[in-house]
C-alpha positions as CSV (number, residue, x, y, z in Angstrom):
1,X,89.6,83.7,190.5
2,X,91.7,80.6,191.3
3,X,95.5,80.9,191.3
4,X,97.8,78.2,189.9
5,X,101.3,77.5,191.1
6,X,103.9,77.0,188.4
7,X,105.3,73.5,188.1
8,X,109.1,73.3,187.8
9,X,109.2,70.4,185.4
10,X,105.7,69.2,184.2
11,X,105.3,66.0,182.3
12,X,103.4,65.7,179.0
13,X,100.7,63.8,181.0
14,X,100.4,66.8,183.3
15,X,99.8,69.1,180.3
16,X,97.2,66.8,178.8
17,X,95.2,66.4,182.0
18,X,92.4,68.9,181.7
19,X,90.0,70.1,184.3
20,X,86.3,69.8,183.1
21,X,84.6,73.0,184.2
22,X,81.2,72.1,182.7
23,X,79.8,70.4,179.6
24,X,82.2,71.2,176.7
25,X,84.3,73.6,178.7
26,X,87.8,72.6,179.9
27,X,90.8,74.2,181.5
28,X,94.5,73.3,181.4
29,X,95.7,74.0,184.9
30,X,99.4,72.9,184.7
31,X,101.4,76.1,184.3
32,X,105.1,76.8,184.3
33,X,107.5,79.7,183.8
34,X,109.1,80.1,180.3
35,X,110.8,83.1,178.6
36,X,109.0,82.3,175.3
37,X,105.4,82.4,174.0
38,X,103.4,79.2,174.8
39,X,104.6,76.3,172.6
40,X,102.0,75.7,169.9
41,X,102.2,71.9,170.1
42,X,101.0,72.1,173.7
43,X,97.8,74.2,173.0
44,X,97.0,72.0,169.9
45,X,97.4,68.8,171.9
46,X,95.3,70.1,174.7
47,X,92.6,71.3,172.3
48,X,92.5,67.8,170.7
49,X,92.3,66.2,174.2
50,X,89.3,68.5,175.0
51,X,87.6,67.6,171.7
52,X,88.3,63.9,172.1
53,X,86.5,63.9,175.5
54,X,83.3,64.9,173.8
55,X,83.1,62.0,171.3
56,X,82.4,58.3,171.7
57,X,85.6,56.4,172.7
58,X,85.4,54.3,169.5
59,X,85.9,57.5,167.4
60,X,89.5,58.5,166.9
61,X,91.0,61.7,165.5
62,X,91.8,61.4,161.8
63,X,92.6,65.1,161.2
64,X,93.0,68.5,162.8
65,X,93.5,72.0,161.4
66,X,94.5,74.8,163.7
67,X,95.2,78.6,163.5
68,X,97.5,80.4,166.0
69,X,96.0,83.8,166.5
70,X,97.8,85.3,169.5
71,X,100.9,84.4,171.6
72,X,100.0,82.4,174.7
73,X,101.6,82.4,178.1
74,X,102.8,79.1,179.7
75,X,102.4,80.7,183.1
76,X,98.6,81.2,182.6
77,X,95.9,78.5,182.4
78,X,94.2,78.0,179.1
79,X,90.4,77.5,178.8
80,X,89.1,75.3,175.9
81,X,85.5,75.7,174.6
82,X,84.4,72.7,172.4
83,X,81.6,73.1,169.8
84,X,79.9,69.8,168.7
85,X,79.3,70.6,165.0
86,X,78.2,67.1,164.0
87,X,77.9,63.5,165.0
88,X,77.2,61.2,162.1
89,X,77.1,57.5,161.8
90,X,80.8,57.1,161.7
91,X,82.3,60.7,161.8
92,X,82.2,63.4,164.4
93,X,83.3,67.0,163.8
94,X,84.4,69.4,166.6
95,X,85.6,72.9,166.8
96,X,87.7,74.1,169.8
97,X,88.5,77.7,170.8
98,X,91.4,78.2,173.2
99,X,91.2,81.3,175.4
100,X,93.7,83.1,177.7
101,X,92.9,86.4,179.6
102,X,89.6,86.7,177.7
103,X,91.1,86.5,174.3
104,X,91.3,83.7,171.7
105,X,94.8,82.5,171.2
106,X,94.1,79.4,169.0
107,X,91.2,77.7,167.2
108,X,91.0,74.3,165.8
109,X,88.7,72.0,163.8
110,X,89.1,68.3,164.4
111,X,87.4,65.3,162.9
112,X,87.0,61.9,164.5
113,X,86.2,58.6,162.8
114,X,85.3,55.0,163.7
115,X,88.2,53.0,162.0
116,X,87.0,50.8,159.2
117,X,88.5,47.6,157.7
118,X,89.6,47.8,154.1
119,X,92.5,48.6,151.8
120,X,95.8,49.6,153.6
121,X,98.4,50.8,151.1
122,X,101.5,53.0,151.6
123,X,103.1,54.2,148.4
124,X,106.5,55.4,149.7
125,X,108.9,53.9,152.2
126,X,110.0,55.8,155.3
127,X,112.9,58.2,155.0
128,X,116.3,56.6,155.2
129,X,117.6,56.7,158.8
130,X,119.8,54.4,160.9
131,X,118.1,52.6,163.8
132,X,117.8,54.9,166.8
133,X,119.5,52.5,169.2
134,X,122.8,53.2,167.5
135,X,122.6,57.0,167.6
136,X,123.6,59.5,170.2
137,X,121.0,61.1,172.4
138,X,119.9,64.6,171.5
139,X,117.6,67.2,173.1
140,X,114.2,68.4,171.8
141,X,114.1,71.9,173.1
142,X,110.9,73.0,175.0
143,X,109.3,69.6,174.9
144,X,108.6,67.8,178.2
145,X,108.9,64.0,178.5
146,X,110.4,63.6,175.0
147,X,113.8,62.3,174.0
148,X,115.4,62.2,170.6
149,X,118.1,60.6,168.4
150,X,119.6,62.3,165.4
151,X,120.4,60.5,162.1
152,X,122.4,62.2,159.3
153,X,120.6,65.3,158.3
154,X,119.2,65.9,154.7
155,X,120.0,69.7,154.7
156,X,123.5,70.4,155.7
157,X,123.0,74.1,156.3
158,X,119.9,73.6,158.6
159,X,120.2,75.3,161.9
160,X,117.9,72.8,163.6
161,X,117.3,69.1,162.8
162,X,114.6,68.3,160.3
163,X,114.9,64.5,160.6
164,X,115.0,62.8,164.0
165,X,113.8,59.9,166.0
166,X,111.6,60.8,169.0
167,X,109.7,59.0,171.8
168,X,107.9,59.9,175.0
169,X,109.9,59.0,178.1
170,X,106.8,58.3,180.1
171,X,104.7,55.2,179.9
172,X,101.4,56.3,178.2
173,X,98.4,54.6,179.6
174,X,95.0,54.7,177.9
175,X,94.0,54.4,174.3
176,X,94.9,55.8,170.9
177,X,93.5,59.3,171.7
178,X,96.2,60.0,174.2
179,X,98.9,58.8,171.8
180,X,97.4,61.1,169.1
181,X,97.6,64.0,171.5
182,X,101.2,63.3,172.3
183,X,101.9,63.0,168.5
184,X,100.2,66.4,168.1
185,X,102.4,67.8,170.9
186,X,105.5,66.7,169.0
187,X,104.3,67.7,165.6
188,X,104.6,71.5,166.0
189,X,108.4,71.4,166.6
190,X,108.6,73.9,163.7
191,X,112.2,73.3,162.5
192,X,111.0,72.5,158.9
193,X,112.1,75.7,157.3
194,X,115.7,75.8,158.7
195,X,116.8,73.9,155.6
196,X,115.8,76.7,153.2
197,X,118.7,78.9,152.0
198,X,117.7,82.5,152.5
199,X,121.0,84.5,152.5
200,X,120.3,86.1,155.8
201,X,117.1,87.6,154.6
202,X,114.9,86.1,157.3
203,X,114.3,83.2,159.6
204,X,111.4,81.0,160.6
205,X,109.2,82.4,163.4
206,X,105.9,81.8,165.0
207,X,103.5,79.2,163.7
208,X,100.5,80.6,161.7
209,X,98.5,77.4,161.0
210,X,99.1,73.7,161.4
211,X,97.4,70.5,160.2
212,X,97.8,66.9,161.1
213,X,96.3,63.8,159.4
214,X,96.4,60.6,161.4
215,X,96.7,57.6,159.1
216,X,97.6,54.7,161.4
217,X,98.1,54.3,165.1
218,X,101.5,55.3,166.5
219,X,102.7,54.2,170.0
220,X,104.3,57.4,171.2
221,X,106.3,55.9,174.0
222,X,108.1,53.9,171.3
223,X,110.4,55.4,168.7
224,X,108.9,57.3,165.7
225,X,110.8,59.0,162.9
226,X,109.8,62.6,162.1
227,X,110.9,64.1,158.8
228,X,110.2,67.7,157.8
229,X,110.5,68.9,154.2
230,X,110.8,72.7,153.4
231,X,109.0,73.8,150.3
232,X,108.7,77.5,149.8
233,X,109.1,81.0,151.4
234,X,107.4,84.1,150.1
235,X,105.4,87.1,151.3
236,X,106.8,86.8,154.8
237,X,105.6,83.2,155.2
238,X,107.2,79.8,154.9
239,X,105.5,76.4,154.2
240,X,106.7,72.9,154.9
241,X,105.3,69.4,155.1
242,X,106.3,66.4,157.2
243,X,105.7,62.8,158.0
244,X,105.9,60.7,161.1
245,X,106.7,57.0,160.6
246,X,106.7,54.2,163.2
247,X,109.9,52.3,163.7
248,X,108.8,49.5,161.4
249,X,108.3,52.0,158.5
250,X,104.5,52.5,158.7
251,X,103.3,56.0,157.9
252,X,101.5,57.1,161.0
253,X,100.8,60.8,160.3
254,X,101.3,63.6,157.9
255,X,101.7,67.2,158.8
256,X,101.8,70.6,157.1
257,X,102.6,74.0,158.6
258,X,102.9,77.6,157.6
259,X,105.0,80.0,159.8
260,X,106.1,83.6,159.8
261,X,109.4,84.1,157.9
262,X,110.9,87.5,158.6
263,X,114.1,89.3,159.5
264,X,114.7,89.2,163.2
265,X,113.8,92.5,164.9
């Protein structure tokens, strides 16, 4: 069994560079030490990268739906098995299973589409936020190669920001698949429920499931505005939605996520 030396400060490109073991079987070999379970955005982005490698380059991801089944370990490599469910005239469907230590930690369905000309309508403007150049820098915890700027927050009591500008600090070569993977890496930041008043009765925890719809291309080494909107908490689960807009106000992606919502142990 090969051993993998932990990297002190990996980049997002390190994380998204997968080793192809054989047809439809990939491994993420960049590992690092961290006192938390594996960040969900990392395994989702890697799964999308693996799936994207099995489709024609002209087919780009338009949606993904993932379920987090077990906690992962950032110090272990993750193996990704891709299943080619369908290749149609303009759509391709893939399923990906992510495995650590012989157990499934995450599974995902992803759909890819050849972009078509036609109607392009956006019903609502981007959330109100000052330009990022005039805002102070802020940190995005646990995310490598990402920087942030914080506009005024819509939920005064939120423990973590729910609206922020973000961009990748690395130049991103390649096409739209790589940018979609970096957007997926960002999308699981999971601060969307911190704006819900709960009177000390619980707090947002691990992601349960996560979905992203890619509407328009986003250049992720340029500024994008992420806005997360909490909706409801019940039965030990919380649900929120979100949007990612480009700097010029175009809706690039929509997200939705459900997380555990419990009293801390």
